[in-house]
N, C-alpha and C positions, 0 to 999 in steps of 0.2 A: 423401335425407338427406346432409348434407355430411360430408366426411371430417375427422376430428379427428386432429391430428398431435402434440399434447402439446408443441409447439415451445417455448413459454415455459418450462415446467418443465425440459425437456431442456437448453435453453441455460443456465438458471440452475445446473443440476447440473454441467454441463461447465465453466462459468465458475468455480464454487467449487473444482472439482478442479484446474483449471489455475492458479488463484491459489495453491493449496497447493503446487504444483510449481514456483513461481517460484524461479529460481536453480538449478534442476536443469540438467545439461548434456546436449547431444545431443537425440535424439528423445524422451527421457524427459520433456521439458517441453512438447511440443506435439503428441504423438500420443496419442489418447485411451486406447488399449489399454495402451500402455507407461506412460503417466502413472498410470493406476489402480494398477498393480502397484507402481510406484515410490513413490507416496504412501502406500499401505498399508504397505509395508516401512519407510518413514521414520517412520510413526506408531508402528509396533511397536518400532523402535529407540528412539524418543523415550520411550516408556513405560519400556522396560528401562533406559535410561541415566539416567533420573531416579533409579532405585533404586541404580544403580552409583555415582552422584554422592555419595549419602549415605555409602556404604561408603568411597569414596576419601577423603572429608573426615575421617571418623573415623580412618582409617589415618594421615593427615597429622597430626592432632592428637596421636595416640598417639606418633608419631615425635618430634614437637616436645617433648612432655612428657618422653619418655624421655631425650632429649639434655640438656634443662635439668635433669632430676633427677640425671643422671650428673655434671653440672658441680657440683651441690650435694652430691655424695658419697653418693648412694643410688640403687638400681636402680629401674626403673619399677614393677615388681610390688610391691616393698616400699614404695615411695612411695604407691601407690594403696591398699595395705593399711593403711598408717599413716593416710592420710586417712579411710578408712572407720572405723577404730578411734577416731580423734579426733572423729568426728562432723561432718566437713566436708562441706558440701552442694554444693561447686563441681563443675560438670560438666567434661568433657574439653575442650569448646570454650572455656570461660572460662579453664581452666588453660593451654591452649596459647596463647591470646591474652596471658595474663599473662606467660608464659615469654618471649614475643617482645618485648612492649612495656614490661613492668615487671619486670625480673629481680630487683630487690631485694625486692619483695613476694612473688615466687615463692620466693625464698630463705627468706623468713619462713614461708611455707606449708610448704616442705620441712622446715624446722626443727621445726614442729609435728608433722609426720608422723613424723619421727625420734623425737621425745619420746613419741609415742603407742605406738611399737613397743617401747620399753624397759620 
């Protein structure tokens, strides 16, 4: 009986792994044992940082809305409470975009929020 080496599958696996490690520095890109660990770690960070990205953007939007609402004479928390009481369905992403690109319409929304608080 002839000896089976599983060479094609092994080469395919190694090729996939080295392709994932493209751009890594030093021995982490071309030594199998080091590459396996480096790619696994990179994938773990990739998953974790996708979650962090969402948190970072929400924090950025809140900062932008807070600054724009201060310019219009109302604090962030009162602004958001006023929007909720006024029944406004705009989310933070849209409000932050409005604060940057269209300050006049943001001022109108802030006015509505102030009216709802009174």
